C-alpha positions as CSV (number, residue, x, y, z in Angstrom):
1,M,42.2,-4.8,43.9
2,T,41.4,-7.1,40.5
3,V,41.4,-11.2,41.3
4,L,41.4,-13.2,38.0
5,V,39.3,-16.1,38.4
6,T,40.0,-19.1,36.1
7,G,37.6,-21.9,35.5
8,A,34.7,-19.2,36.3
9,T,32.0,-20.7,34.6
10,G,32.1,-24.2,36.7
11,R,30.4,-25.1,39.3
12,V,33.1,-24.0,41.8
13,G,34.7,-20.8,40.1
14,R,30.7,-19.2,39.9
15,E,31.1,-19.0,43.3
16,V,34.4,-17.6,43.7
17,V,33.1,-15.0,41.6
18,G,30.0,-14.6,43.6
19,H,31.8,-14.4,46.8
20,L,34.5,-11.9,45.7
21,L,31.7,-9.7,44.2
22,K,30.3,-9.6,47.6
23,R,33.0,-8.0,49.0
24,G,33.4,-5.5,46.5
25,V,36.2,-7.0,44.9
26,R,36.9,-6.3,40.9
27,V,36.4,-9.6,39.2
28,R,37.7,-10.9,36.0
29,A,36.7,-14.0,34.7
30,L,38.3,-16.2,32.4
31,T,36.9,-18.4,29.8
32,R,37.2,-20.4,26.5
33,R,33.9,-18.8,25.5
34,P,32.8,-15.4,27.0
35,E,30.0,-14.9,24.8
36,A,28.3,-18.0,26.7
37,A,29.9,-17.1,30.3
38,R,26.5,-16.0,31.6
39,L,27.9,-14.3,34.6
40,P,26.9,-11.5,37.1
41,E,26.7,-8.1,35.9
42,G,30.3,-6.2,36.7
43,V,32.5,-8.9,36.1
44,E,34.8,-8.5,33.0
45,V,34.9,-11.8,31.1
46,V,38.1,-12.5,29.1
47,A,38.8,-14.8,26.8
48,G,42.0,-17.5,27.5
49,D,43.0,-20.7,27.7
50,L,44.9,-22.4,30.8
51,S,46.7,-24.9,28.2
52,D,48.1,-21.7,26.7
53,P,49.9,-19.3,28.7
54,A,50.6,-16.7,26.4
55,S,46.9,-16.1,25.9
56,L,46.8,-15.0,29.8
57,A,49.0,-12.2,29.2
58,P,46.3,-9.8,28.7
59,A,44.2,-11.2,31.6
60,L,46.7,-11.1,34.0
61,D,47.5,-7.0,33.2
62,G,46.5,-5.0,36.5
63,V,46.1,-8.2,38.5
64,T,46.8,-8.9,42.0
65,G,44.9,-12.3,42.5
66,V,44.1,-15.1,41.1
67,H,41.7,-17.9,41.7
68,L,43.7,-21.3,39.7
69,M,42.7,-24.3,38.3
70,T,45.0,-27.3,38.2
71,S,43.2,-28.7,35.1
72,A,42.6,-27.2,31.4
73,N,40.2,-28.6,29.0
74,G,39.6,-31.8,31.4
75,E,43.7,-32.6,31.6
76,P,45.8,-32.0,34.2
77,V,48.2,-28.9,33.5
78,T,51.5,-29.9,32.6
79,E,55.0,-29.0,34.3
80,E,56.4,-26.7,31.5
81,V,52.8,-25.1,31.1
82,A,52.2,-24.6,35.3
83,G,55.8,-23.3,35.2
84,E,55.2,-20.7,32.6
85,L,51.6,-19.7,34.5
86,V,53.2,-19.2,37.3
87,A,56.2,-17.0,36.2
88,L,53.9,-14.8,34.0
89,A,51.7,-14.2,37.3
90,E,55.2,-13.0,39.4
91,R,56.1,-10.7,36.2
92,S,52.5,-9.3,36.6
93,G,52.4,-8.6,39.9
94,V,50.2,-11.0,41.2
95,R,50.8,-11.3,45.0
96,H,48.7,-14.3,45.9
97,V,46.9,-17.3,44.0
98,T,44.4,-19.9,45.6
99,V,44.5,-22.9,43.9
100,L,41.4,-25.4,43.6
101,W,43.6,-29.0,43.6
102,S,42.2,-32.2,41.4
103,G,42.7,-34.4,44.1
104,V,46.5,-34.8,44.3
105,E,49.4,-32.6,44.1
106,G,50.2,-31.7,40.8
107,A,52.2,-29.6,38.3
108,V,50.6,-26.5,39.6
109,E,51.0,-27.1,43.1
110,R,54.7,-27.6,42.7
111,A,55.2,-24.9,40.5
112,L,54.0,-22.2,43.1
113,A,55.7,-23.5,45.9
114,K,59.2,-23.0,43.8
115,S,57.8,-19.3,43.4
116,G,57.9,-16.1,45.1
117,L,54.1,-15.8,45.4
118,G,51.8,-16.4,48.0
119,W,49.5,-19.4,48.1
120,T,46.9,-21.2,49.5
121,V,45.8,-24.8,48.1
122,L,41.8,-25.9,48.3
123,E,41.2,-29.5,49.0
124,P,37.5,-30.3,49.1
125,V,37.0,-34.0,49.0
126,E,33.8,-34.6,47.5
127,F,31.3,-31.9,46.2
128,M,27.5,-31.7,47.3
129,S,26.8,-31.4,43.4
130,N,27.9,-34.5,42.6
131,A,24.3,-36.0,43.5
132,L,23.4,-33.9,40.2
133,D,24.8,-37.3,39.0
134,W,21.8,-39.1,40.1
135,A,18.8,-36.2,38.7
136,D,18.0,-38.4,35.6
137,S,17.4,-41.5,37.4
138,L,15.7,-40.7,40.3
139,R,13.2,-38.0,38.7
140,A,12.6,-41.0,35.7
141,E,12.5,-44.3,38.5
142,G,13.3,-42.8,41.9
143,V,16.3,-44.8,42.2
144,A,20.0,-43.9,43.2
145,R,23.0,-45.9,42.0
146,L,26.5,-45.9,43.3
147,L,29.6,-48.2,43.8
148,G,29.6,-49.0,47.3
149,D,27.6,-47.2,50.7
150,R,30.5,-45.7,52.4
151,P,30.4,-42.5,54.3
152,G,31.8,-39.4,52.6
153,A,32.1,-35.5,54.1
154,L,30.5,-33.7,50.8
155,V,31.5,-30.1,50.7
156,H,28.9,-27.6,49.3
157,E,30.6,-25.4,46.3
158,S,29.0,-22.5,47.6
159,D,31.7,-22.9,50.6
160,I,34.7,-23.8,48.5
161,G,34.1,-20.5,46.9
162,E,33.7,-18.2,50.0
163,V,37.2,-19.9,51.9
164,A,38.7,-19.0,48.3
165,A,37.2,-15.4,48.6
166,V,38.5,-15.0,51.9
167,A,41.8,-16.3,51.2
168,L,42.6,-13.7,48.4
169,V,40.3,-11.1,50.0
170,E,42.7,-10.9,53.6
171,S,45.8,-11.9,52.4
172,L,45.6,-8.8,49.4
173,V,43.8,-6.3,51.9
174,G,44.3,-7.6,55.4
175,G,48.0,-6.4,56.0
176,A,49.7,-3.6,58.4
177,G,47.0,-1.4,57.5
178,G,43.9,-3.9,57.8
179,G,41.3,-4.4,55.1
180,L,37.4,-4.1,54.6
181,R,35.7,-7.5,54.4
182,G,31.7,-6.8,53.7
183,G,32.6,-3.3,54.7
184,R,34.1,-4.7,58.4
185,H,37.7,-4.5,59.4
186,V,39.6,-7.5,59.2
187,G,42.5,-6.2,60.6
188,R,46.2,-8.1,60.6
189,R,45.3,-11.0,58.8
190,V,47.6,-11.1,55.9
191,G,50.0,-14.2,56.4
192,R,47.3,-16.6,57.9
193,H,46.5,-18.3,54.8
194,V,49.9,-18.4,53.0
195,G,51.2,-21.3,52.5
196,R,48.2,-23.2,54.1
197,R,46.1,-26.0,52.4
198,Y,42.7,-26.5,53.5
199,T,40.8,-29.6,53.3
200,L,37.3,-28.5,52.6
201,T,34.2,-30.6,54.1
202,G,30.8,-30.5,55.1
203,P,29.8,-30.6,58.9
204,E,28.9,-34.3,58.6
205,A,29.7,-37.6,56.6
206,L,26.6,-39.5,55.0
207,T,26.6,-42.3,53.4
208,P,25.2,-42.3,49.7
209,A,21.9,-44.3,51.2
210,E,21.8,-41.4,53.3
211,R,22.2,-38.7,51.1
212,V,19.2,-40.0,48.8
213,G,17.1,-40.1,51.9
214,V,17.9,-36.4,52.4
215,L,17.3,-36.0,48.8
216,A,14.1,-37.9,49.0
217,D,12.8,-35.4,52.0
218,A,13.6,-32.1,50.3
219,V,11.7,-33.4,46.9
220,G,8.7,-34.9,48.5
221,R,8.8,-38.6,46.7
222,D,10.4,-41.8,47.8
223,F,13.5,-42.3,46.4
224,R,15.8,-45.5,47.1
225,F,19.6,-46.5,46.9
226,E,21.1,-49.3,44.9
227,E,24.5,-50.1,45.1
228,L,25.8,-51.0,42.1
229,T,28.7,-54.0,41.5
230,E,32.2,-53.5,40.7
231,E,31.9,-54.0,37.0
232,Q,29.0,-52.2,36.7
233,A,30.6,-49.4,38.2
234,R,33.3,-50.2,35.6
235,A,31.3,-49.7,32.9
236,V,29.6,-46.7,34.3
237,V,33.3,-45.0,34.5
238,R,34.4,-46.4,31.0
239,A,31.5,-44.7,29.5
240,T,32.5,-41.0,30.6
241,G,35.7,-41.9,28.3
242,A,38.1,-42.6,31.3
243,S,41.1,-44.2,30.6
244,E,41.7,-47.6,32.3
245,E,44.0,-46.2,34.9
246,G,41.1,-43.5,35.3
247,V,38.6,-46.3,36.1
248,D,40.6,-48.0,38.6
249,H,41.4,-44.8,40.8
250,V,37.8,-43.9,40.8
251,V,36.4,-47.5,41.5
252,G,39.3,-48.0,44.2
253,W,38.5,-44.6,45.7
254,Y,34.8,-46.0,46.4
255,L,35.2,-49.1,47.3
256,N,38.3,-48.5,49.8
257,P,38.0,-44.5,50.3
258,P,41.0,-43.0,52.4
259,A,40.7,-41.6,55.8
260,I,40.2,-37.7,54.3
261,A,36.9,-39.1,52.3
262,Y,34.9,-39.6,55.7
263,T,36.9,-37.0,58.0
264,V,35.1,-34.0,58.7
265,S,37.6,-30.7,58.7
266,S,37.2,-27.7,60.2
267,A,38.4,-25.5,57.9
268,V,35.5,-24.0,56.2
269,E,34.4,-22.7,59.7
270,D,37.9,-22.2,61.0
271,V,38.3,-19.2,57.6
272,T,35.0,-18.0,57.3
273,G,34.0,-17.9,60.9
274,R,30.6,-19.8,60.3
275,P,29.8,-23.3,60.1
276,A,29.7,-25.1,56.7
277,R,26.6,-25.9,54.8
278,T,24.8,-29.2,55.3
279,F,23.6,-31.4,52.3
280,A,20.3,-30.5,53.7
281,A,20.7,-27.4,52.5
282,W,22.0,-28.0,49.5
283,A,19.0,-30.5,48.7
284,A,16.6,-28.1,49.5
285,E,18.5,-25.3,47.2
286,H,18.4,-27.8,44.5
287,A,15.5,-29.9,44.6
288,G,13.8,-28.7,41.3
289,D,16.5,-30.9,39.9
290,F,15.1,-34.1,40.9
291,R,11.3,-33.4,40.7
């Protein structure tokens, strides 16, 4: 079994690669810059760009599973490109795809729903690693700033990677004859992830101020949280190059988050068989980034 991981050099993609390797899966990693990939030994790194489906044809040769992003070069994959990607995957013999959504159902999900491929959509609400956006200000001033102080059920990137790996491995080798996961028999699990959407969260919902407190404990420094005004937040988002529509979306999310943003899901434990990682665990792993 060979699995192609797109976005393999990103925060989540690297975790997908790592968890697949732990399960003895051959991994092929897609990146626009193979020379800068810095992936573990044993990973086959290939060049390709999701915005150019033809560039994926060689990468899909001999592949039965794919972890697929829904954006290319920072932009959502278009309907045309998504259709070409999915058709190419079907022709290449791919059987199951995990999809990392971008916050809304997009062209990739719609193309997969019309296809004959098995698929699983991963819906992380907010990454714990978003706290890295505070690293500079916490190191320099001991202050983290954000619009709003509403709770969020953040998820550890490693949990996303592990859910993807389990869904792929069990869907590809957990059929009538059973399969292996880490050398252990997993039995008849081939169908349990097909057509599923997993909302992925950590085990708790924490406000930004509570997250800053957890980071302070991990680092051993006094940190504090300051809430931005709406206009300050808009300026921060605009500075990233976002459109006014994008600014409205981000600011609206923080001012009035939907229930999914703060509702804890059991999906990580349901899929992996173990509890989701805590933000305290993430903070301990990344304490050096905030010192």
